[in-house]
N, C-alpha and C positions, 0 to 999 in steps of 0.2 A: 702207292703200294700200301696195303692194309697191314697194321702192326697190332701188337698187344700192349696194353698199358697196365702197369702195376703200381699200386699204392699200398704201403704197409706203415701203420702207425704203431710204434712200440711204446708201451706205457708201464706204469707201476700196476700191481695186481688190481684187476677190475672187480667191481661188485657184481655178484651173480645176477641180481635182479635187473641190471641194466644192459647186459651183454647182447642178448637177442634183440632187444628193442633198438639199440644203436646200430646193430648190423643191418636191420631192416631199413632204418632211416638212410644209412649210407647208400644202399642200393637204389632206393627211390630217388634220393637227391642227385645221385650221379646220372641216372637215366634222364631225369627232368632237365638237368643242366646241359647235357650233351645234345638233347633234342632242341632245346632253346637256342643253343649256339650252332645249330646246323652241322653237327658232326655225326656222321653215320657210324654205326657199330653193329656188331652181331649180337653180343650178349654181355651183360654185366653180372659177374659172380662175386659174392662176398663170403668171407670166412672170418672166424674169430677164435681166439683162445683166451686164457686168463690174463694174457699180457699183450695181446696185439689184435688189431683189426686189419684185414686184408681186403682190397678191392682189385679185381682183375677185369679189365675191359677187353674182350676178345674182338679181333678184326676191326679195330678202330681206324677210321679213315685218316690219312696223313694230312689232309687238308679240309678246312671248312668248305661247305658249299658256297658258291657265289650267290648273291642275292640282288634282285632288282628292286630298288626302292624308289618311291615317288617323293620328290622334294617339292614342297610348295613355295612358290615365289610371290611376287607382288600381285596385287589385284589388277584386273584388266584396265581399270580406270587409270592406274599408275603406269602399267606396262606399255601402253600404246598412247600415242598422241591423238589429236583430233582427226588426223588423216590416216590413222591405222598403222603408223610406222612405230617400230620398237623404240622405246625410250632408253636412256642410259641405265635405268633401273633394271630393265629386262635384259639388256646386253650384259650387264654385270652379273646377273643371276645365271645366265647361260654360260658365261665364261667360268664362273666359280664351280659349276657342276660339270664342266667339260662336255657341253652339248652345243649343237647348232641351234640358231633361232628357229629353224624349220622343224626342229624336234620338240619345240615347246607346244603343249596342249592346254586347253582351258577346261576347267571343271566348275560346275555351279555348286554352291553351298548355301546355307541359310544366311550367311554373311555376305553373299554376293559371288561373283565369278573371279576365280584366281588362276594364275598361270602355274603349270606344273612341268617338271622335267623328270624323266626316268633316268635313274643313275644306277649303274652296275657297281655293286660293292663286292670287290674281290675277297674271297675267303682267305683267312690267315692260316699259317702253319698250325697244325693241331697242337704241337708242343707249346706254342706261344699262348694259345687259348687255354690249355690245361693249367698254365701258371696262374691264370685268373680263376678258373673253375674250381680247382681243388681247395684253395684257401676259403673260397666262398662256401663250398659244401661243408667243410669242417666247422666253419663259424655258424652254420645254420642248424647244427645238431642240437637236439633238445635233451636235457638231462633232468632227472628228478632232483639231483643235488650236484652242482658242479664244484670243483676245487680251484683255488687260486694258489700260485706258487711264485717263487722268485720275487720280483718287485710288485707282484699283485696284479699286473696287467694281463697276464695269461689266464685263461679260463677254459677248463676242459673237465671231462669226467674224472681223470687222474692225470698227474704230471706226465708230460710226454718226454721220452728219452731219445727217440730217433724217428726219422721219417724217411722211408724209401720211396722214391718216385722215379720210375723208369718207363720210357716209351721205346719199345724195341730193345735196343742196347745203349740208349742215351739217357742220361739223367735229365729230368725236367726240374729245373731249379725254381724254388720258391721258398719263402719263409713263413712259418706259422708258429705262434706261441714261442717266439725267440729260438726256434729250431730251424736250421736250414736242411732242406731235403738233400739226399745223397743216394748212393747205392750201397750204403753200409747198414747192415742189420745185426741182430744178435741171435746166437743159437740158444738152446735151452740153458736156463740160468745155472744149472749144475755144471755146465761146461765152461762158463765164464769166457766165451770166445766171441770175437767179432766175426761177422759173416758178410763177405763181399758178394754182391749180386751182379754178375756180368751182363745178364740179359733176362728178360721176362721168361723166355723159353726155358732157361735153366733154373728158374726160381724154385719150382716144386721139388726138383731133385736135390738142389742145394739145401733147402730148408729141411728136407727129410734127413739128409746126411748129418745135420746138426741137431737131430733128435727133437724135431717139432712135428707133431701130427696136427696139421692145420684144419682138417675136416672134423667138425663136431660129430658127425655120424660115425667116422672111423674111431674116434676116441670112445664114443659110447659103446661101439661093438667090441673094442679092446677090453673095456672094463667088464662087460657081460661075459665075454669068452673066458677071461681069466677067473672070474668068479665061479663059472661053471666047473672049471678045472679044480678049484679049491673045494667046491661042494663035493665033487666026486671023490677026491682024495681023502676028505675028512668025514664023509658020511653025514653031512649037514645040508640044510637048505636055507639060503638067505631069504629073508622076508622081502617080498616085492615092494619096491618103493621107487616109482617112476620119477617122482620129483627129486629125490636124492640122487638117483642115477643121472638125471638131466643136469643137476647142479654140478656134480663132480666132473661130468664130461665137458661142461662149459668153462669151468674155472681152471682147468689143467691144460698142459701142453703135451705131456706124455704120461698118462695115468697108469699106475701099476698097483693093483690090489694085493693085499696080503692078509693073513689070518693072525689074530691075537686072541688072548683069553683074559677073563677076569675071575675073581674068586667065586666059587659056587655058592658061598654064603649069601651073595647079593641076589640070587635067584628067588629069595623070599620076598623081594620087593615087588609091588604090583607091576605087571607087564608094561603099563602105560608109563611108569617112571623109567624103566629100563630103556624104552623106546626114546623118550625125550633126551635122556643123558647121551645115548649112543648116536641117535640120528641128528638131533638139533645141536647138541653141544660139540660132538666130536666128528660129525659127518661120517658115521660108520653104519654098516648094515647089521641088524640083529639077525640071529640065526635060530633055526628050529631043528629039532631031532626028527627022525622019520615018523615018530609018533605025534609030531606037531607041538611038542612042548619046547619052551625056551631052553637054549643051551648057554653055557658061559663063554662060547666063542663069538667073536665079532669080526667083521671084515672091514678093514680100512683101505683107503686109497692114497698112495703117495704120488706126488708129481715128480717122477724120476724115470729116466730111461735105463737106469742101472739096477736091475733086480737084486744083484749081489750086495748092493748097499743097504738093502732092507735086512739087516742082520739082527741077531739077538738083542744087541744094544738098542737099536732103533725100536724094535717091537716092545722091549721092556719099557722104553720111554713112553710109548703109546699106552701100554697097560698101566703104567704108574699114574698117568693123567686120568684115565678112565676110573681107576680104583679110587682116586681122590674125590672125583665127582660122585661116584656111587656111595662112598663113605659119608659124604655130606647128605646125600639123598636119604640114606638109611637113618641117619641121625634125625633129620627133619621128620621123617615118617614116624619114628618111634616116639618122638616128643609130641607131635601133633595129635596122635590118637589118644593121648592121655587127657586131653581137654575136650569135653562134649561140644559138638558144633553149636548147639543152642546157646551155650555159655559164651562162645566167641562172638555172638551177635552184639554183646555189650561193647566189644571193641569197634564194631561197625558204627556205633553212635558217634565216634570221633573221627570217622573216615569220610571225607567229603566226596559226594557224588558230583555235584556241581555247586559252586558257591551260592548261586541264586536259588538253588532247589533243595538245599539241605544235605543230609548225610546218606550213606548207603543204607542205614537202618530205615530212614524215611522212605527210601525207594522200595525196600522189601515190603513195607507196610502197604504202599500203593499197589504193588504187584499182587500181593496177597488178596487185597480187596477186589482188584480187577479179575483175578482168577476165580474168586467166588461168584462174581457177577457173570462171568463167561460160562462157568459150570451150570449156572441156573438156566441161562439161555439155551445151552446145549442139552439140557435134561440129563446131565451126568448123575449117576447114582450118588446117594448120600455118602456111602463108604469111600468111593473114589474121590469125591469132592473133598473130604477130610484129608485124604492123603495128598492131594494137590495143594491144599492149604498148608499142610505141614512142609511139603517140599518148598513152597514159596518162602516160608519162614526161614528155612535153612539154606536157601539157594545161594546166598552170597557169603555164608559163614567162612568158607574156605579161603576167602580173600584175606582173612586175618591169620592164616596159617603160615608157618615158615616155608613149607614146600612150595606153595603157590607164589610166595614172595620171591623165592629163588627161581622158580620155573613158571612164569606167568601163563604159558600155554596150557598148563594143567588145571586152570580154573574151571570149576564145574566138575571136571573129571575127578579130582581129588575129593571134592565135596561129596560126590556119590560114593566113592570108595570108603571114605571115613564114616559116612552115614551107615553103610552096611556093616562095617566093623563094629560100630558103636550100637548096633542092635535096631536100627531103624528098619521099617518095612522095605522090602525089595522094590516095590513100586515107587516109594518115596525116593529111595536112593537112585533109581534109574532116571526119575524125572529131574533130579538135581544134576545128575551126570550129563543129561542130554539138553538141558535148557539153553545152552549157548548155541546149539545147532539150529539151522545151518550157519556156520561161521564164515562162509564165503559164498559166492554165486553158484559154485558147483559142488558145495559140500552136501553130504547126505543129510536127510531129514531125521528128526527124532523117530525112534522105532515104536515108542509107546504113546498111548493117548494122553497120559498125564504129562509126559515130556513135551508133547506138541502144545497142549494148553498152556503150560508154564512158559514155554519158549515164546509163544505168541504174545502173552501178557507182558513178559519182560521186555520184548522188543518194541511193543506198542508204547510202553511207558517211556523207554529211552528215546524213541523218535519224537513223541509228542513233547516230552520234557525239553529236548533241545530246540524244537521249533518255538516253544513258548518263551525261550530266552534269546531268540534270534540267531541260534546256531543252525542256519539253513544252508544246506549244500548248494553251491553254485558252480557252474561251469564243470570243469573236470575235478575240482577240489571236493573231497569228501572226508575231512579229517576225523569225523566222529563215526564213520562207517554207517551212515543213515541209509544209503542206497542199498547196501547188502542186507540191512535189517528189514527194510520194506520188501525187498525181493524174497527174503526168507518168510516173512509173514504171509505174503501172497501164495507162495509155494505150499506152505503148510496148510493153509485154509483150503486150497484146491485139492491137495492130496488127501486130506481127512474128510473132504466134502462137508465142511462146516458152512451152513447157510447163515452166515452172521453179517451184521451191518458194521463195517469198520468205523463209520462216522460215529456211531453210538459209543464204541470203545474209545475213540479219540476224545469224545465229550466227557466220558467218565474220568479219564486221566486229567484232562484239562481242569475239571472242577476240583480235583484233589490237590492241584499244585498251588504253592503259595503265591506265584506270580505268573502272568502270561501277557505277552506283548502283541498287539496288533490282531489282525484277523487270521488267527492260526489255522482254523478249519479250512479257510480258502486256500492258504498256502499248502496245507497238507493234501488237499484234493488235487491240486496241480502236480505236486510231487509224486503222489501215489499213481496218478494216471500216467505220468511220464514213465515211471518204472514198469507199470503194468503193460503199457504199450510195447515196450522192448520185449517183455516176457512173452506176450501173445504173438508177436512177430517171429520170435524164436521158435514158437510152436507151429509156425507155418501159416498162420492166418494172414489174409491180405489186409492192407492198410485201411480200406473202407469198412471191412467187417469189424476190424479192431475199433475204429472210431465209432461205429454204430453200437457195438456191445458195451463200450466204456461209458455209455449213458448211465449204466448202473454200476459205476466204478466201486461204490461202497460195498457192493455185494460180490466179492471176487468169484465165488463159485458160480453165481448166476451169469456173470460176464463170460466165463469159459463155456458154459452150457449154451448160452445164447449165440456165441460165436460159432460153436459147432453146428447148431441148428440152422443158422443163417447160411453157413457154408454149404450145408447139404441141400438147401432149397434154392440158392441164389441163381443157379443157371437155368431154372425152369421159367417158362414164359409167364406162368401165373404169378410167380413171386415178383418178377420184374414189373409186371403190370400193377401188382399190389403196392410195390414201393412207389411207383409213380402216383397212384391214387392217394396214398398216404401223404406224399409230398404236396399234392394239391391242397389237401385239407390243412396240412401244417403251415403252408405258405400263407393261406388266406386268413389263418387265425394267429399268425405270428405276434401281432400286437394285442391280441385278445387273450388275456390270461385267466379268464373266469370260465368255469365249467357249468354254471347254473343255466338251466333252460326250463321252459314250461311246455309240456306236450300240448296243452290246450291252445297254444299259440301257433301250432303247426297248421298250415293252410293247404299244403300239397300232399297228395297221396304218397309221393316218393319219400316225404319226410317220415310219415308214419311207418311206411314199409321198412326204411333203413333203421328206424328206432327199434322196431320189433325184432328185427334180425340181430341188431347190435346187442340187445338184452340177452338173447340166447347165446351169442358168441362170448359175451362177457362172462357168463357162468362157465362155459366150456374152458375158456382161457384161465379162469381162476382155479378150476379143478386141476388143470394141467400144470400150472405153476406150483401149486401145492405139492405136486409130485416131482417137481423139477424137470418136467417133461416139456421143454420148449419147442421140440419138434411138433408135438401135437398142438401146442399153443399157436404156432405159426400156421399150421394146417387149418386150424379153426378161423384165424384171421383172414386167410386167403379166400374163405367163402364169402367175405364181405365185398369182394371186388366188383361183381356186377351191380350190386345195390349202390355202391359208392359212385360208380360210373353213371348209373341212371339218375342218381340224386343231382350230380353236377350238370347233367344234360338238361334236366327239367326244372331245377330250382335255382332262382336268382338269389344268391346268398346276400349280396350287398345291395339290397333293395332300398327304396327311399324311406320306408317306415322304420324308424330307429328301433322300436320295440321288437319288430319281427326280425330285423337285421341282427341285433344283439342276441336274440334267442337262437337264431340259426348258428351264429358264431359260437355260442356256448355249447350247443349240441355237437357241432363239429369238433370243438375243443375236447369234449368228452371222448370222442372217437380217437382223436390224436393221442390222448393220454392212455387209452386202451392199447393202441399200437406201441406206445412206449414201453409196455410190459416186455416187449422183445427187442428193445433198443431203439435207437434213433435211425429209422429207415431212410431218412433224407441223406444220410451219409453214404448209402450204398450207390456205387457207380454202376450204371447200366453196362452190361457186357459190350454193347455196341459202341460205347464211348471210351472204352479202355484203350 
């Protein structure tokens, strides 16, 4: 008879960033372990709140499946005597496995012939297997940071308070982290009541009666619906914040929104400061009036099933905390604007960027020099270049302000605000404000040209600097955020259509650093290509197109345009034939790295013919690439196909005469390099081979 199985782990308050990840692991590990242990089931569902993880296995078989296993016995030389009769060794093997001698069979292997017996392994009761499976699953969970408690032998995301483990209506007993499983849970913490679970079928009703909303989606809907009611009653609109909504839905068990207010005097603070205090510090939603201006109302969320308990005293408590935080922010703001940003740079001379690389002031000098260099490459106007240089000079000044010291997430943002208040040009202020963007893999890009240039230079300096002192991201570890910075550099270059050479920028920074260890450019190439590969695949390009286009990894814009052009042509017969022809030339010249050749040494008509056509195509490709038109460049290269075919049909490249052979290899190497203008075509997999 099929039953349902329930596991509930009760813990202390869980960190928001781990809940969803652990819930996903639980589902995967449960399914894998059940399959591995030959236990049939219909579905595994997982749930989580801020205090518990729940796993429900529906229609789980009451018994393991039987399994027929092959047991290896003695070799035939030991199992049988010279007359072919079974020896004591074989008789003992048969008896131990409960089979007759006649059931024994022989299989050959590299080590000789051996006797085997098939043995039926009867499946255990599911409850017995679960006693082993569940502790194993819990011990395999991965956490960013685990806790130890008691005598230090227990390790989990947070200390465990209870474990419920029930199959049907029977407790499945096991111990984990010094806690014994039972059928005893707890209701909402505001009730302070124990909750006995009689059976899995009654669990959902019982848990609901004790004020636990176990579904994340239901908690999210509850928050949204109550907020809509508050908005309608008060004539306000909560600012959309999907991340805050997600966090509040995950860390609560019975979320209940409420409205509170702060003094209108604080509305003079920059909106960004209000958002940080209310969103990040207090986990509250900021509100707007119908005219879209900020109001002094905010919406908080309490984890309580009793709305009546959110009385004036509770609300005043929230308001008192918010008022204190906003008072601090207002004080910092008023004090900060008294000191010009440029004067704060003096303080940066004593603030270390990296011990081996000097101070933050040293960094802004490098970034400023790199920005001037990049402006020159991009032919940016003299006026905007001066503004970008000014923004670079002031870009880190806000790190010396009280506001950013207290609210680090406002770095850059406050620099832009202070710059504008202190009379700096608006483009300078915006560039300062945006130069940390994008700050994550899905963050928005800078909206201004100056902001993009400054952001690229700042990120390039940070990445190269860390590589120079050996701080290279490995595996899943990225403590210095180098992956997201490289991702941001690539995205900005592509978005702005900057046709720039990253290697040159890397070299510029490397030369300006006081120290640099190892072959940094080689490590950077590998790192950038890996990040770029991920980015291109996310854009929908196939792996072979990505590998081909990444031949020009140092030119990010060209890589994308090449990938787009190859994708548009790759399914045509002409392109596939061209790729094959290129591969023939590339393979035969793999060991020949020189491109020198002498036309006077050509002896065959096909050599002169291919040379003449190649010269024309070379000019066409050059003009197309100057316009970033790689589609036309590929179309021009495709005209070489019949001439390349004829060349290989009629000309013996690897002839006995070394001078003629080297000359032909040099000529073909020239053609290979011409093809490399549009990537490494040997990476393209023919459609028929996919």
